[in-house]
C-alpha positions, -999 to 999 in steps of 0.1 A, spaced: 0 0 0 13 35 -9 20 59 19 -4 89 18 9 124 15 3 148 44 -22 167 23 -43 136 14 -74 148 32 -72 183 18 -68 169 -18 -97 145 -14 -119 174 -1 -109 195 -31 -116 166 -55 -150 162 -39 -158 199 -42 -136 224 -59 -147 250 -34 -124 232 -9 -94 239 -31 -89 272 -11 -72 253 17 -45 240 -6 -42 275 -22 -37 291 12 -11 265 23 10 266 -9 6 300 -25 36 316 -8 62 288 -14 51 285 -51 52 322 -56 87 323 -41 98 294 -64 85 313 -94 99 347 -83 134 332 -79 133 323 -116 114 353 -130 127 382 -109 95 402 -115 68 404 -88 40 411 -113 49 383 -137 55 359 -108 21 367 -95 5 360 -129 24 328 -133 16 316 -98 -21 324 -105 -19 302 -137 -3 274 -116 -32 274 -91 -58 277 -118 -43 248 -137 -40 228 -104 -76 236 -95 -90 226 -129 -69 195 -130 -74 184 -93 -95 154 -104 -64 140 -123 -41 142 -93 -33 108 -78 -17 106 -44 14 84 -48 29 93 -14 48 123 -26 40 157 -12 11 175 -30 35 204 -33 57 184 -57 28 183 -81 24 221 -78 61 226 -83 59 205 -115 31 227 -128 50 258 -118 82 246 -135 62 240 -167 46 275 -165 80 291 -159 95 273 -189 65 282 -210 70 319 -200 107 318 -210 99 301 -243 71 326 -252 91 357 -242 125 345 -256 141 355 -224 167 336 -204 162 323 -169 179 341 -140 195 322 -112 195 340 -79 219 327 -53 220 339 -17 250 334 4 237 305 24 228 286 -8 261 294 -24 280 281 6 260 249 6 267 243 -31 304 252 -27 307 227 1 292 200 -22 319 207 -48 347 208 -22 355 245 -24 369 261 8 345 286 24 372 313 22 376 308 -16 339 313 -25 334 334 -56 297 341 -62 302 355 -97 322 324 -107 296 301 -92 268 319 -111 288 317 -143 295 280 -138 258 273 -132 250 291 -165 275 268 -183 258 237 -170 232 219 -192 198 233 -182 186 200 -166 217 199 -144 213 235 -133 176 229 -126 182 199 -104 209 218 -84 186 247 -80 157 225 -68 179 207 -43 201 234 -29 181 267 -35 145 255 -33 155 228 -7 133 201 -22 136 165 -12 148 139 -36 112 125 -37 98 159 -46 125 165 -73 117 130 -86 80 138 -87 86 170 -106 109 153 -131 87 122 -134 114 99 -120 120 80 -87 136 98 -58 168 76 -61 172 86 -97 169 122 -87 197 117 -62 219 101 -90 211 130 -113 220 155 -86 254 138 -80 261 139 -118 251 176 -119 273 184 -89 301 164 -106 298 185 -137 296 217 -117 328 207 -99 346 201 -132 335 235 -146 344 253 -114 378 238 -111 387 245 -148 
């Protein structure tokens, strides 16, 4: 039997009556907005995209199946698709925002001494990575998603997400050291 997500009851209530979707909206609006804003860097556009995410989720709630992953991972997947759609349609490139805490965490992963941290170089190296590698590093270290959540977003198992992350970190390490 599959383990139920913590939001199982909220989702079932929303599936029974879409009027109950508000509880999920209230719980997840802020984290989804922050996720989108980190990528878009515009409050207005982020708010529009976040609204699309929740409209899409609300109209598709009947299709959602609880597989034991957090409900939020389904929302992050929708958000990721909406952000990618925005960049495709606007012909803009994605911005990666790195705060000091996140940079230190990533730098420790690639074995760089804390005294040698170079934010500009890290940002440049992240931009050199293949988009799917940069995305998985961002989800894990910047958005602090679990491997299961990342797996759900990418449509893979949590263990495969972990393997992909290690490959991405390996690539980042090579680029950074060169």
